[in-house]
C-alpha positions in Angstrom: 93.6 89.0 111.1 95.0 92.5 110.6 92.4 95.7 110.5 94.5 97.8 108.2 93.9 101.4 108.4 95.8 102.9 104.8 97.4 105.6 105.8 99.3 104.0 108.2 99.0 100.1 106.2 99.3 101.0 102.3 102.3 98.5 102.0 100.6 95.8 103.7 97.4 96.6 102.1 98.1 96.0 98.9 100.1 93.0 99.5 97.0 92.0 101.5 94.7 92.4 98.1 97.3 90.9 95.9 97.3 87.6 98.2 93.2 87.5 98.4 92.4 86.8 95.0 89.4 85.3 95.9 88.8 86.7 98.8 86.2 89.5 99.9 87.5 94.0 100.1 85.4 94.5 103.7 85.7 98.2 104.0 84.4 99.8 107.2 83.6 103.8 106.3 83.8 105.7 109.2 84.5 108.4 111.7 86.9 109.1 114.4 84.2 111.3 115.9 81.8 108.9 115.7 81.6 107.0 118.9 79.7 103.9 117.8 82.6 103.9 115.4 85.2 103.9 117.8 83.4 100.8 119.4 82.4 98.7 116.5 86.0 98.4 116.0 87.3 96.1 117.7 84.1 93.9 116.5 85.2 94.2 112.9 88.2 93.4 113.6 87.0 90.2 115.8 84.8 89.2 112.7 88.2 89.6 110.3 89.7 87.1 112.8 87.1 84.5 111.2 87.5 85.7 107.4 91.1 85.1 106.9 90.2 85.0 103.0 88.8 88.4 102.8 90.4 92.0 103.7 89.4 94.1 106.0 89.6 97.7 105.6 88.8 100.3 108.4 88.8 104.2 106.0 88.3 107.3 108.2 86.2 109.2 105.8 87.0 112.1 106.8 91.0 111.6 106.7 90.0 110.3 103.1 87.1 112.8 101.5 90.5 113.8 99.3 90.3 109.9 97.5 86.7 109.3 98.0 84.6 112.6 96.6 81.3 113.3 96.7 80.6 110.3 98.7 77.2 111.5 101.9 77.5 108.6 104.7 74.8 109.1 106.6 75.0 106.3 109.2 77.7 104.2 110.6 78.8 102.0 110.7 78.5 101.9 106.9 79.8 98.6 105.2 81.7 97.9 101.7 81.9 94.1 101.0 83.2 93.1 97.0 85.2 91.2 96.1 88.9 91.7 96.0 89.1 91.2 92.0 86.4 93.9 91.1 82.8 94.0 90.2 79.6 94.4 91.8 79.9 94.9 95.3 78.0 92.0 97.0 76.9 94.8 100.0 77.1 99.0 100.5 74.8 100.0 103.0 75.3 100.6 107.1 74.9 98.3 109.3 74.1 97.0 113.4 77.3 97.8 114.6 77.1 94.4 115.8 79.6 91.6 115.2 77.2 89.0 114.8 75.0 91.2 112.1 78.9 91.5 110.0 79.4 87.4 111.2 76.1 86.8 109.8 76.1 88.5 106.2 79.7 87.2 105.2 78.8 84.1 106.4 76.0 84.2 103.9 77.9 85.6 101.2 74.4 87.9 101.0 74.5 90.0 98.3 72.7 93.3 98.2 73.0 95.7 95.5 73.0 99.2 95.4 72.9 102.0 92.6 76.5 102.7 90.7 76.4 106.1 91.5 75.6 105.3 95.6 78.6 103.1 95.3 82.6 104.4 96.8 85.4 103.3 94.6 87.2 102.2 97.6 89.0 98.8 96.1 89.5 101.1 92.5 91.6 103.6 95.1 93.0 101.0 96.7 94.2 98.6 94.5 95.4 102.5 92.7 98.0 103.3 95.8 99.4 99.9 95.1 100.9 100.9 92.1 102.7 104.2 93.6 
């Protein structure tokens, strides 16, 4: 399964979101300069291959700072898991950079919600880009 990059895969990402209405958006919010993120990218892709119903997206917070607003990420990797149909995210926070941690969380369909003001509006941004 593919991990989409919004700056490179806009059309394919829009199609993937459309094709998976029962799935989840699994977004890794990272930074190109972060060595931990760079090392985690392959593990994130390996987990994506195990969850074909979900849509995995790799988002560089600096590349997309104009779209993400005042998002302040203190630790990487930060993961957002949200139903593609919208609604409250199932998870938003920092995870240990190990594939097993993300696998367990997605496998258990865990729900850990944060407050609305701290959650990035990633899903709306990605869906909005589909309309253009």
